[in-house]
N, C-alpha and C positions, 0 to 999 in steps of 0.2 A: 338907263333902262326904266321903262314905265310899265307898271303892272296894272292891268285892267281888272278891277274888282268884280265886274259883271260875270266873268268866267268863274270866279270863286263862288259867287252867290248862285249861279246856275248849277254848278256841280253839287253844292250843298242841297239845293232844292230837289234836284234830280235824285240824289241819294236818299233823301227823306221820303220822297214819293215811291221810289222803288221798294224800299223796305216796308213802307206802310201797306203797299198793295200785296206784296208777296209773303209777309210774315204770317198772316192768317192761314194761308195754304200750307206753309211750312210747319206750323203748329199741328194742323190736322195730320200731315204726313208723319210727323214724329210720334204722335199719340197712336196713330193707326199701326205703326211698325212695332211699338214697344208694348202694346197692351196684350196681356195674356189672360183669359182666352181671347183670341182676336175677334174684332168686329166682323160682321158679314161683308160690309162694304164701306167705302169712304163716307157716304152720306149718313150712315148709321153712326159713324165715329163723330162727324161734325154735329149731328143732332145731340149726341151725348155731351159733347163739350158745351154746346149752347145751353142745354138744360141744366148742367151741373154748375157752370160758371157764368152764364149769360154771354152777351156779345163780347165783353171784355176778356173772356177766356181765350179767345182766338189771338189776343195780343198780349198775353202774359209773357214776360221776358223780352219785351220789345226794346228796352233801353240800351243794352249792350250792343246789339247789332245796329241800332240806329246811330249810336255815337261812332262806331267803327266805320260803317259804310259811308255816312255823311262826311266824315273827315277824309276818308280815302277819295271820294269823288270830288270833294272840294279841292284837294291838292292836285288830283289828276286833271281836272278841268282848268284849274288856275295856272298851272305851269306848262301843260302840254297842249292846250287848245288855243 
């Protein structure tokens, strides 16, 4: 049985890109839902995050989902594709 590592690498890269693209939106969604009193709209929430924490504020807490999703996609692509 021969295992092609290209599928593992592709899954890892796809997982990393997916988390990198979606994590900022997820952060805005969570802050928008949890803040009391609520923001008027999503843009106001995103503006607040950017002013308070800078661009990196959208990616706080990125490491745990990055590790989990990249490992999951790596195994998924490596063994099932």
